[in-house]
C-alpha positions in Angstrom: -26.9 57.2 223.5 -27.0 60.7 221.5 -26.6 60.5 217.6 -23.0 62.3 216.8 -23.3 63.5 213.1 -20.0 63.3 212.9 -19.8 59.7 213.3 -20.5 58.0 210.4 -19.5 54.2 211.6 -23.4 53.5 212.1 -24.3 54.0 209.1 -28.4 52.8 210.6 -28.6 55.9 212.5 -27.8 58.0 209.0 -30.3 56.3 207.0 -32.9 59.0 206.4 -30.0 61.0 205.3 -29.8 61.4 201.6 -26.6 61.5 200.1 -25.5 62.2 196.4 -24.0 60.1 194.6 -22.6 58.9 191.3 -25.9 59.1 188.7 -26.8 56.2 187.0 -25.2 56.5 183.2 -27.7 53.6 182.0 -31.2 52.8 183.3 -30.5 49.0 182.9 -29.3 46.6 185.7 -25.5 45.4 185.0 -26.3 41.8 183.7 -28.7 42.8 181.3 -26.2 45.1 180.2 -23.8 42.6 179.5 -26.1 40.4 177.6 -26.7 43.5 175.6 -22.9 44.3 175.0 -22.0 40.7 174.1 -24.9 40.6 171.6 -23.9 43.7 170.0 -20.1 41.8 169.6 -21.4 39.1 168.1 -23.4 41.1 165.3 -21.0 43.1 164.5 -18.4 40.2 164.0 -20.8 38.7 161.8 -21.2 41.7 159.8 -17.4 41.6 159.5 -17.4 38.1 158.5 -16.1 36.3 161.6 -17.2 33.2 162.9 -16.9 32.3 166.8 -14.9 29.1 168.1 -14.5 28.0 171.6 -12.2 25.9 173.4 -10.8 25.1 176.0 -6.9 24.6 177.0 -4.5 24.3 180.4 -3.0 26.8 181.5 0.3 26.2 180.3 -0.9 26.3 176.5 -2.7 29.5 177.2 0.5 31.1 179.1 2.6 30.0 176.2 0.3 31.6 173.5 0.4 35.0 175.5 4.0 35.1 175.6 4.0 34.4 172.0 1.5 37.1 170.8 3.0 39.3 173.1 6.4 38.9 171.6 5.0 39.1 168.1 2.9 41.9 169.0 -0.2 40.5 167.7 -3.1 39.1 169.5 -3.7 35.7 171.0 -6.6 35.2 168.6 -4.6 36.7 165.6 -2.0 34.3 166.7 -4.5 30.9 167.2 -5.6 32.1 163.6 -2.3 32.0 162.0 -1.5 28.8 163.5 -4.5 27.4 162.5 -4.0 28.6 158.9 -0.7 27.7 158.7 -2.0 23.7 159.5 -4.9 23.9 157.2 -2.5 25.1 154.2 0.0 22.3 155.3 
């Protein structure tokens, strides 16, 4: 069987062909990029005086919070902060 240059379905026949793609914009692998970005985000939050609180909620509560935040035109975290602040002040 001869190699047909227009046939792109058999990649192994074109292993030696160098095809130019998009150049890498970051020398680090994606998982390391994510770790660095998360670390930078945490440092920005600390610099702004924010503390992290993580909690798990049901899907129904999550959807309700999203809908209420969207209706109020604020972020979900801002809505949760307002709810917690009202509860603490009461």
